[in-house]
N, CA, C, O and the ligand as a Tripos MOL2 file, in Angstrom:
@<TRIPOS>MOLECULE
protein
  229   227    58     0     0
PROTEIN
NO_CHARGES

@<TRIPOS>ATOM
      1 N          19.6000   17.2520    2.7650 N.3       1 MET1
      2 CA         19.1920   16.0760    3.7530 C.3       1 MET1
      3 C          19.1130   14.5550    2.9290 C.2       1 MET1
      4 O          19.3680   14.3610    1.7400 O.2       1 MET1
      5 N          18.7430   13.7050    3.7940 N.am      2 ASP2
      6 CA         18.4390   12.4080    3.1380 C.3       2 ASP2
      7 C          17.3000   12.3960    2.1470 C.2       2 ASP2
      8 O          16.2080   12.8580    2.4780 O.2       2 ASP2
      9 N          17.5130   11.8670    0.8960 N.am      3 GLU3
     10 CA         16.4250   11.6220    0.1920 C.3       3 GLU3
     11 C          16.0980   10.3750    0.0380 C.2       3 GLU3
     12 O          16.8660    9.4590   -0.2580 O.2       3 GLU3
     13 N          14.7110   10.2950    0.2750 N.am      4 VAL4
     14 CA         14.1990    8.5750    0.2870 C.3       4 VAL4
     15 C          13.4750    8.4340   -1.1110 C.2       4 VAL4
     16 O          12.5350    9.1820   -1.3820 O.2       4 VAL4
     17 N          13.8850    7.5400   -1.9320 N.am      5 GLU5
     18 CA         13.1700    7.2640   -2.9610 C.3       5 GLU5
     19 C          11.9570    6.4320   -2.7000 C.2       5 GLU5
     20 O          12.1360    5.4380   -1.9960 O.2       5 GLU5
     21 N          10.7560    6.6680   -3.1480 N.am      6 PRO6
     22 CA          9.7500    6.0230   -3.0040 C.3       6 PRO6
     23 C           9.8410    4.6190   -3.8160 C.2       6 PRO6
     24 O          10.4720    4.5790   -4.8730 O.2       6 PRO6
     25 N           9.2790    3.6200   -3.3640 N.am      7 THR7
     26 CA          9.1150    2.1520   -4.0170 C.3       7 THR7
     27 C           7.6870    1.9420   -4.5480 C.2       7 THR7
     28 O           6.7040    2.0550   -3.8160 O.2       7 THR7
     29 N           7.6140    1.6230   -5.8840 N.am      8 MET8
     30 CA          6.2890    1.3890   -6.2230 C.3       8 MET8
     31 C           5.7490   -0.0310   -5.6550 C.2       8 MET8
     32 O           6.3870   -1.0780   -5.7630 O.2       8 MET8
     33 N           4.5730    0.0780   -5.0790 N.am      9 MET9
     34 CA          4.0330   -0.9680   -4.4130 C.3       9 MET9
     35 C           2.6830   -1.4870   -4.9990 C.2       9 MET9
     36 O           1.9250   -0.6180   -5.4320 O.2       9 MET9
     37 N           2.3060   -2.7080   -5.0660 N.am     10 LYS10
     38 CA          0.9790   -2.7820   -5.5330 C.3      10 LYS10
     39 C           0.2310   -3.2310   -4.1580 C.2      10 LYS10
     40 O           0.6090   -4.1120   -3.3850 O.2      10 LYS10
     41 N          -0.9980   -2.3530   -4.0390 N.am     11 ALA11
     42 CA         -1.7390   -2.6470   -2.8030 C.3      11 ALA11
     43 C          -3.2330   -2.9880   -3.2450 C.2      11 ALA11
     44 O          -3.8870   -2.3890   -4.0990 O.2      11 ALA11
     45 N          -3.6360   -4.1030   -2.4630 N.am     12 THR12
     46 CA         -4.8090   -4.8040   -2.8540 C.3      12 THR12
     47 C          -5.7680   -4.8230   -1.5170 C.2      12 THR12
     48 O          -5.4060   -5.5040   -0.5580 O.2      12 THR12
     49 N          -6.8220   -4.1780   -1.4670 N.am     13 CYS13
     50 CA         -7.7190   -4.1990   -0.2620 C.3      13 CYS13
     51 C          -8.6940   -5.5400   -0.2740 C.2      13 CYS13
     52 O          -9.3520   -5.8670   -1.2610 O.2      13 CYS13
     53 N          -8.6850   -6.0920    0.6830 N.am     14 HIS14
     54 CA         -9.5130   -7.4720    0.6190 C.3      14 HIS14
     55 C         -10.6460   -7.1980    1.7600 C.2      14 HIS14
     56 O         -11.1770   -8.2100    2.2190 O.2      14 HIS14
     57 N         -10.9660   -6.2480    2.1390 N.am     15 THR15
     58 CA        -12.0520   -5.8490    3.0380 C.3      15 THR15
     59 C         -13.3100   -6.1460    2.5150 C.2      15 THR15
     60 O         -13.6080   -5.5660    1.4710 O.2      15 THR15
     61 N         -14.1800   -6.9810    3.0430 N.am     16 PRO16
     62 CA        -15.5810   -7.4700    2.4660 C.3      16 PRO16
     63 C         -16.3100   -6.1740    2.4210 C.2      16 PRO16
     64 O         -16.3210   -5.3650    3.3480 O.2      16 PRO16
     65 N         -17.0460   -6.0000    1.0400 N.am     17 GLY17
     66 CA        -17.7370   -4.9440    1.0320 C.3      17 GLY17
     67 C         -17.1310   -3.5490    0.5450 C.2      17 GLY17
     68 O         -17.8980   -2.6270    0.2690 O.2      17 GLY17
     69 N         -15.8520   -3.4160    0.4500 N.am     18 CYS18
     70 CA        -15.2860   -2.6120    0.1500 C.3      18 CYS18
     71 C         -15.4440   -2.1410   -1.4410 C.2      18 CYS18
     72 O         -15.4320   -3.0170   -2.3060 O.2      18 CYS18
     73 N         -15.5860   -0.8050   -1.7910 N.am     19 PRO19
     74 CA        -15.8540   -0.6170   -3.2010 C.3      19 PRO19
     75 C         -14.7500   -0.9170   -4.1040 C.2      19 PRO19
     76 O         -14.9390   -1.0820   -5.3090 O.2      19 PRO19
     77 N         -13.4520   -1.0020   -3.4840 N.am     20 VAL20
     78 CA        -12.3910   -1.2480   -4.4240 C.3      20 VAL20
     79 C         -11.7170   -2.4910   -3.9130 C.2      20 VAL20
     80 O         -10.4960   -2.6380   -3.9570 O.2      20 VAL20
     81 N         -12.5760   -3.4070   -3.4130 N.am     21 ALA21
     82 CA        -12.0980   -4.6630   -2.9780 C.3      21 ALA21
     83 C         -11.3510   -5.6410   -4.1300 C.2      21 ALA21
     84 O         -11.9030   -5.6610   -5.2310 O.2      21 ALA21
     85 N         -10.3950   -6.2790   -3.9920 N.am     22 GLU22
     86 CA         -9.6560   -7.1460   -4.9800 C.3      22 GLU22
     87 C          -9.2690   -6.3550   -6.1100 C.2      22 GLU22
     88 O          -8.9300   -6.9360   -7.1420 O.2      22 GLU22
     89 N          -9.2750   -5.0170   -6.0440 N.am     23 GLN23
     90 CA         -8.6810   -4.2230   -7.1890 C.3      23 GLN23
     91 C          -7.2260   -3.9040   -6.8210 C.2      23 GLN23
     92 O          -7.0710   -3.4940   -5.6700 O.2      23 GLN23
     93 N          -6.2190   -4.0090   -7.5270 N.am     24 THR24
     94 CA         -4.9070   -3.7000   -7.2080 C.3      24 THR24
     95 C          -4.4780   -2.2940   -7.7000 C.2      24 THR24
     96 O          -4.5950   -1.9240   -8.8680 O.2      24 THR24
     97 N          -3.9690   -1.5510   -6.6950 N.am     25 PHE25
     98 CA         -3.4040   -0.1260   -7.2330 C.3      25 PHE25
     99 C          -2.0410   -0.0930   -6.9470 C.2      25 PHE25
    100 O          -1.5990   -0.5400   -5.8890 O.2      25 PHE25
    101 N          -1.1720    0.5250   -8.0210 N.am     26 VAL26
    102 CA          0.0800    0.5810   -7.8010 C.3      26 VAL26
    103 C           0.3000    2.1310   -7.4720 C.2      26 VAL26
    104 O          -0.0760    3.0790   -8.1600 O.2      26 VAL26
    105 N           0.9530    2.1650   -6.3360 N.am     27 GLU27
    106 CA          1.3320    3.4410   -5.8170 C.3      27 GLU27
    107 C           2.5970    3.6450   -5.3760 C.2      27 GLU27
    108 O           3.1820    2.6930   -4.8580 O.2      27 GLU27
    109 N           3.2790    4.9670   -5.5040 N.am     28 PRO28
    110 CA          4.6590    5.1020   -4.5480 C.3      28 PRO28
    111 C           4.3510    5.0750   -3.3830 C.2      28 PRO28
    112 O           3.3710    5.6890   -2.9600 O.2      28 PRO28
    113 N           5.3140    4.1860   -2.4620 N.am     29 MET29
    114 CA          5.3250    4.2060   -0.9260 C.3      29 MET29
    115 C           6.7650    4.3530   -0.4020 C.2      29 MET29
    116 O           7.7650    3.8550   -0.9190 O.2      29 MET29
    117 N           6.7070    5.2060    0.8360 N.am     30 TYR30
    118 CA          7.9050    5.2230    1.4500 C.3      30 TYR30
    119 C           8.0530    4.2670    2.5550 C.2      30 TYR30
    120 O           7.0210    3.9660    3.1540 O.2      30 TYR30
    121 N           9.1650    3.7400    2.9250 N.am     31 PRO31
    122 CA          9.2780    2.9200    4.0230 C.3      31 PRO31
    123 C           8.8610    3.6500    5.2690 C.2      31 PRO31
    124 O           8.9950    4.8670    5.3930 O.2      31 PRO31
    125 N           8.2930    2.7740    6.2920 N.am     32 ALA32
    126 CA          8.0330    3.6000    7.5880 C.3      32 ALA32
    127 C           9.1110    3.4710    8.3230 C.2      32 ALA32
    128 O           9.9200    2.6120    7.9720 O.2      32 ALA32
    129 N           9.3770    4.2390    9.4530 N.am     33 PRO33
    130 CA         10.3440    4.1660   10.3010 C.3      33 PRO33
    131 C          10.2920    2.8900   11.2170 C.2      33 PRO33
    132 O          11.3610    2.4930   11.6820 O.2      33 PRO33
    133 N           9.1650    2.2370   11.5030 N.am     34 ALA34
    134 CA          9.2620    1.1740   12.3120 C.3      34 ALA34
    135 C           8.3850   -0.0420   11.5400 C.2      34 ALA34
    136 O           7.5330    0.2170   10.6900 O.2      34 ALA34
    137 N           8.6740   -1.1950   11.9020 N.am     35 PRO35
    138 CA          8.0050   -2.5110   11.1610 C.3      35 PRO35
    139 C           6.4030   -2.2210   11.6770 C.2      35 PRO35
    140 O           6.1900   -1.7750   12.8040 O.2      35 PRO35
    141 N           5.4340   -2.4920   10.8320 N.am     36 PRO36
    142 CA          5.7540   -3.1640    9.4630 C.3      36 PRO36
    143 C           6.3610   -1.9550    8.6010 C.2      36 PRO36
    144 O           6.0880   -0.7670    8.7740 O.2      36 PRO36
    145 N           7.2070   -2.4620    7.6710 N.am     37 VAL37
    146 CA          7.8720   -1.3600    6.8460 C.3      37 VAL37
    147 C           6.8840   -0.7790    5.9430 C.2      37 VAL37
    148 O           6.9000    0.4330    5.7240 O.2      37 VAL37
    149 N           6.0380   -1.5400    5.4090 N.am     38 TRP38
    150 CA          5.1150   -0.9940    4.4500 C.3      38 TRP38
    151 C           3.8360   -1.0220    5.1000 C.2      38 TRP38
    152 O           3.3610   -2.0360    5.6100 O.2      38 TRP38
    153 N           3.2390    0.1970    5.0720 N.am     39 ARG39
    154 CA          1.7610    0.4080    5.6700 C.3      39 ARG39
    155 C           1.0770    1.1530    4.4510 C.2      39 ARG39
    156 O           1.6400    1.9400    3.6900 O.2      39 ARG39
    157 N          -0.2180    0.7590    4.4180 N.am     40 ALA40
    158 CA         -1.0900    1.3870    3.5330 C.3      40 ALA40
    159 C          -2.4590    1.3280    4.2790 C.2      40 ALA40
    160 O          -2.7840    0.5390    5.1660 O.2      40 ALA40
    161 N          -3.2530    2.4240    3.6780 N.am     41 GLN41
    162 CA         -4.5070    2.5340    4.2250 C.3      41 GLN41
    163 C          -5.4800    2.6190    2.7990 C.2      41 GLN41
    164 O          -5.3260    3.3550    1.8240 O.2      41 GLN41
    165 N          -6.3870    1.7290    3.0240 N.am     42 CYS42
    166 CA         -7.2980    1.8860    1.7760 C.3      42 CYS42
    167 C          -8.3140    3.1430    1.8620 C.2      42 CYS42
    168 O          -9.0870    3.3950    2.7860 O.2      42 CYS42
    169 N          -8.1190    3.8560    0.6810 N.am     43 GLY43
    170 CA         -8.7390    5.2120    0.5060 C.3      43 GLY43
    171 C         -10.4740    5.1150    0.3320 C.2      43 GLY43
    172 O         -11.2380    6.0800    0.3190 O.2      43 GLY43
    173 N         -10.8090    3.8000    0.2180 N.am     44 GLN44
    174 CA        -12.1730    3.8210    0.1750 C.3      44 GLN44
    175 C         -12.8500    3.3170    1.4700 C.2      44 GLN44
    176 O         -13.8710    3.8670    1.8850 O.2      44 GLN44
    177 N         -12.3020    2.3070    2.0860 N.am     45 CYS45
    178 CA        -12.9980    1.7030    3.2090 C.3      45 CYS45
    179 C         -12.2900    2.2370    4.6180 C.2      45 CYS45
    180 O         -12.8190    2.1820    5.7290 O.2      45 CYS45
    181 N         -10.9190    2.7870    4.3020 N.am     46 GLY46
    182 CA        -10.2220    3.2020    5.5060 C.3      46 GLY46
    183 C          -9.3780    1.9660    6.2600 C.2      46 GLY46
    184 O          -8.6070    2.1760    7.1960 O.2      46 GLY46
    185 N          -9.5870    0.9580    5.8310 N.am     47 GLN47
    186 CA         -8.9520   -0.2890    6.4160 C.3      47 GLN47
    187 C          -7.3590   -0.3370    6.0460 C.2      47 GLN47
    188 O          -6.9570    0.0010    4.9330 O.2      47 GLN47
    189 N          -6.5250   -0.7730    7.0510 N.am     48 PRO48
    190 CA         -5.3430   -1.0450    6.5550 C.3      48 PRO48
    191 C          -5.1300   -2.0020    5.5060 C.2      48 PRO48
    192 O          -5.7630   -3.0550    5.5800 O.2      48 PRO48
    193 N          -4.3450   -1.8170    4.5350 N.am     49 VAL49
    194 CA         -4.0050   -2.7560    3.4270 C.3      49 VAL49
    195 C          -2.8970   -3.5140    3.7710 C.2      49 VAL49
    196 O          -1.7870   -3.0040    3.9210 O.2      49 VAL49
    197 N          -3.1360   -4.7830    3.9150 N.am     50 THR50
    198 CA         -2.0890   -5.7310    4.3410 C.3      50 THR50
    199 C          -1.4180   -6.4320    3.2330 C.2      50 THR50
    200 O          -0.2760   -6.8740    3.3630 O.2      50 THR50
    201 N          -2.2000   -6.5620    1.9840 N.am     51 ASP51
    202 CA         -1.5660   -7.1620    0.8000 C.3      51 ASP51
    203 C          -0.6700   -6.0370   -0.0280 C.2      51 ASP51
    204 O          -1.1390   -5.3610   -0.9440 O.2      51 ASP51
    205 N           0.4660   -5.9640    0.3670 N.am     52 LEU52
    206 CA          1.4010   -5.0050   -0.3170 C.3      52 LEU52
    207 C           2.5800   -5.9810   -0.8520 C.2      52 LEU52
    208 O           3.2260   -6.8060   -0.2050 O.2      52 LEU52
    209 N           2.6680   -5.6380   -2.2440 N.am     53 VAL53
    210 CA          3.7710   -6.4830   -2.9300 C.3      53 VAL53
    211 C           4.6070   -5.4240   -3.7650 C.2      53 VAL53
    212 O           3.9880   -4.5760   -4.4070 O.2      53 VAL53
    213 N           5.8150   -5.4410   -3.7750 N.am     54 PRO54
    214 CA          6.6490   -4.6210   -4.7650 C.3      54 PRO54
    215 C           6.2180   -4.7500   -6.1240 C.2      54 PRO54
    216 O           5.9630   -5.8380   -6.6400 O.2      54 PRO54
    217 N           6.1390   -3.6800   -6.6880 N.am     55 ALA55
    218 CA          5.5220   -3.6960   -8.1780 C.3      55 ALA55
    219 C           6.9320   -3.7290   -9.1110 C.2      55 ALA55
    220 O           8.0260   -3.2720   -8.7780 O.2      55 ALA55
    221 N           6.6500   -4.2720  -10.1310 N.am     56 ASP56
    222 CA          7.7840   -4.5380  -11.1360 C.3      56 ASP56
    223 C           7.8320   -3.0470  -11.9310 C.2      56 ASP56
    224 O           6.8520   -2.5030  -12.4400 O.2      56 ASP56
    225 N           9.0750   -2.5730  -11.9140 N.am     57 VAL57
    226 CA          8.9650   -1.2530  -12.7050 C.3      57 VAL57
    227 C          10.1730   -1.3370  -13.6830 C.2      57 VAL57
    228 O          10.3870   -0.4230  -14.4800 O.2      57 VAL57
    229 ZN        -10.9190   -1.1260    1.0670 Zn       58 ZN58
@<TRIPOS>BOND
     1     1     2 1
     2     2     3 1
     3     3     4 2
     4     3     5 am
     5     5     6 1
     6     6     7 1
     7     7     8 2
     8     7     9 am
     9     9    10 1
    10    10    11 1
    11    11    12 2
    12    11    13 am
    13    13    14 1
    14    14    15 1
    15    15    16 2
    16    15    17 am
    17    17    18 1
    18    18    19 1
    19    19    20 2
    20    19    21 am
    21    21    22 1
    22    22    23 1
    23    23    24 2
    24    23    25 am
    25    25    26 1
    26    26    27 1
    27    27    28 2
    28    27    29 am
    29    29    30 1
    30    30    31 1
    31    31    32 2
    32    31    33 am
    33    33    34 1
    34    34    35 1
    35    35    36 2
    36    35    37 am
    37    37    38 1
    38    38    39 1
    39    39    40 2
    40    39    41 am
    41    41    42 1
    42    42    43 1
    43    43    44 2
    44    43    45 am
    45    45    46 1
    46    46    47 1
    47    47    48 2
    48    47    49 am
    49    49    50 1
    50    50    51 1
    51    51    52 2
    52    51    53 am
    53    53    54 1
    54    54    55 1
    55    55    56 2
    56    55    57 am
    57    57    58 1
    58    58    59 1
    59    59    60 2
    60    59    61 am
    61    61    62 1
    62    62    63 1
    63    63    64 2
    64    63    65 am
    65    65    66 1
    66    66    67 1
    67    67    68 2
    68    67    69 am
    69    69    70 1
    70    70    71 1
    71    71    72 2
    72    71    73 am
    73    73    74 1
    74    74    75 1
    75    75    76 2
    76    75    77 am
    77    77    78 1
    78    78    79 1
    79    79    80 2
    80    79    81 am
    81    81    82 1
    82    82    83 1
    83    83    84 2
    84    83    85 am
    85    85    86 1
    86    86    87 1
    87    87    88 2
    88    87    89 am
    89    89    90 1
    90    90    91 1
    91    91    92 2
    92    91    93 am
    93    93    94 1
    94    94    95 1
    95    95    96 2
    96    95    97 am
    97    97    98 1
    98    98    99 1
    99    99   100 2
   100    99   101 am
   101   101   102 1
   102   102   103 1
   103   103   104 2
   104   103   105 am
   105   105   106 1
   106   106   107 1
   107   107   108 2
   108   107   109 am
   109   109   110 1
   110   110   111 1
   111   111   112 2
   112   111   113 am
   113   113   114 1
   114   114   115 1
   115   115   116 2
   116   115   117 am
   117   117   118 1
   118   118   119 1
   119   119   120 2
   120   119   121 am
   121   121   122 1
   122   122   123 1
   123   123   124 2
   124   123   125 am
   125   125   126 1
   126   126   127 1
   127   127   128 2
   128   127   129 am
   129   129   130 1
   130   130   131 1
   131   131   132 2
   132   131   133 am
   133   133   134 1
   134   134   135 1
   135   135   136 2
   136   135   137 am
   137   137   138 1
   138   138   139 1
   139   139   140 2
   140   139   141 am
   141   141   142 1
   142   142   143 1
   143   143   144 2
   144   143   145 am
   145   145   146 1
   146   146   147 1
   147   147   148 2
   148   147   149 am
   149   149   150 1
   150   150   151 1
   151   151   152 2
   152   151   153 am
   153   153   154 1
   154   154   155 1
   155   155   156 2
   156   155   157 am
   157   157   158 1
   158   158   159 1
   159   159   160 2
   160   159   161 am
   161   161   162 1
   162   162   163 1
   163   163   164 2
   164   163   165 am
   165   165   166 1
   166   166   167 1
   167   167   168 2
   168   167   169 am
   169   169   170 1
   170   170   171 1
   171   171   172 2
   172   171   173 am
   173   173   174 1
   174   174   175 1
   175   175   176 2
   176   175   177 am
   177   177   178 1
   178   178   179 1
   179   179   180 2
   180   179   181 am
   181   181   182 1
   182   182   183 1
   183   183   184 2
   184   183   185 am
   185   185   186 1
   186   186   187 1
   187   187   188 2
   188   187   189 am
   189   189   190 1
   190   190   191 1
   191   191   192 2
   192   191   193 am
   193   193   194 1
   194   194   195 1
   195   195   196 2
   196   195   197 am
   197   197   198 1
   198   198   199 1
   199   199   200 2
   200   199   201 am
   201   201   202 1
   202   202   203 1
   203   203   204 2
   204   203   205 am
   205   205   206 1
   206   206   207 1
   207   207   208 2
   208   207   209 am
   209   209   210 1
   210   210   211 1
   211   211   212 2
   212   211   213 am
   213   213   214 1
   214   214   215 1
   215   215   216 2
   216   215   217 am
   217   217   218 1
   218   218   219 1
   219   219   220 2
   220   219   221 am
   221   221   222 1
   222   222   223 1
   223   223   224 2
   224   223   225 am
   225   225   226 1
   226   226   227 1
   227   227   228 2
@<TRIPOS>SUBSTRUCTURE
     1 MET1         2 RESIDUE 1 A MET
     2 ASP2         6 RESIDUE 1 A ASP
     3 GLU3        10 RESIDUE 1 A GLU
     4 VAL4        14 RESIDUE 1 A VAL
     5 GLU5        18 RESIDUE 1 A GLU
     6 PRO6        22 RESIDUE 1 A PRO
     7 THR7        26 RESIDUE 1 A THR
     8 MET8        30 RESIDUE 1 A MET
     9 MET9        34 RESIDUE 1 A MET
    10 LYS10       38 RESIDUE 1 A LYS
    11 ALA11       42 RESIDUE 1 A ALA
    12 THR12       46 RESIDUE 1 A THR
    13 CYS13       50 RESIDUE 1 A CYS
    14 HIS14       54 RESIDUE 1 A HIS
    15 THR15       58 RESIDUE 1 A THR
    16 PRO16       62 RESIDUE 1 A PRO
    17 GLY17       66 RESIDUE 1 A GLY
    18 CYS18       70 RESIDUE 1 A CYS
    19 PRO19       74 RESIDUE 1 A PRO
    20 VAL20       78 RESIDUE 1 A VAL
    21 ALA21       82 RESIDUE 1 A ALA
    22 GLU22       86 RESIDUE 1 A GLU
    23 GLN23       90 RESIDUE 1 A GLN
    24 THR24       94 RESIDUE 1 A THR
    25 PHE25       98 RESIDUE 1 A PHE
    26 VAL26      102 RESIDUE 1 A VAL
    27 GLU27      106 RESIDUE 1 A GLU
    28 PRO28      110 RESIDUE 1 A PRO
    29 MET29      114 RESIDUE 1 A MET
    30 TYR30      118 RESIDUE 1 A TYR
    31 PRO31      122 RESIDUE 1 A PRO
    32 ALA32      126 RESIDUE 1 A ALA
    33 PRO33      130 RESIDUE 1 A PRO
    34 ALA34      134 RESIDUE 1 A ALA
    35 PRO35      138 RESIDUE 1 A PRO
    36 PRO36      142 RESIDUE 1 A PRO
    37 VAL37      146 RESIDUE 1 A VAL
    38 TRP38      150 RESIDUE 1 A TRP
    39 ARG39      154 RESIDUE 1 A ARG
    40 ALA40      158 RESIDUE 1 A ALA
    41 GLN41      162 RESIDUE 1 A GLN
    42 CYS42      166 RESIDUE 1 A CYS
    43 GLY43      170 RESIDUE 1 A GLY
    44 GLN44      174 RESIDUE 1 A GLN
    45 CYS45      178 RESIDUE 1 A CYS
    46 GLY46      182 RESIDUE 1 A GLY
    47 GLN47      186 RESIDUE 1 A GLN
    48 PRO48      190 RESIDUE 1 A PRO
    49 VAL49      194 RESIDUE 1 A VAL
    50 THR50      198 RESIDUE 1 A THR
    51 ASP51      202 RESIDUE 1 A ASP
    52 LEU52      206 RESIDUE 1 A LEU
    53 VAL53      210 RESIDUE 1 A VAL
    54 PRO54      214 RESIDUE 1 A PRO
    55 ALA55      218 RESIDUE 1 A ALA
    56 ASP56      222 RESIDUE 1 A ASP
    57 VAL57      226 RESIDUE 1 A VAL
    58 ZN58       229 GROUP 0 **** ****
């Protein structure tokens, strides 16, 4: 079947009061089937992470 390669993305949570706010995590992500293509959820505060940029690998 189709194998989708994950893309390394830098995700930064900006939710005020979040324990990991303003910290950038590099994680492998898979494109979503519908826009927005990249979606992530903060593991600490549970809010959607909107600051996603491709990481240099
Ligand atoms: Zn957060």
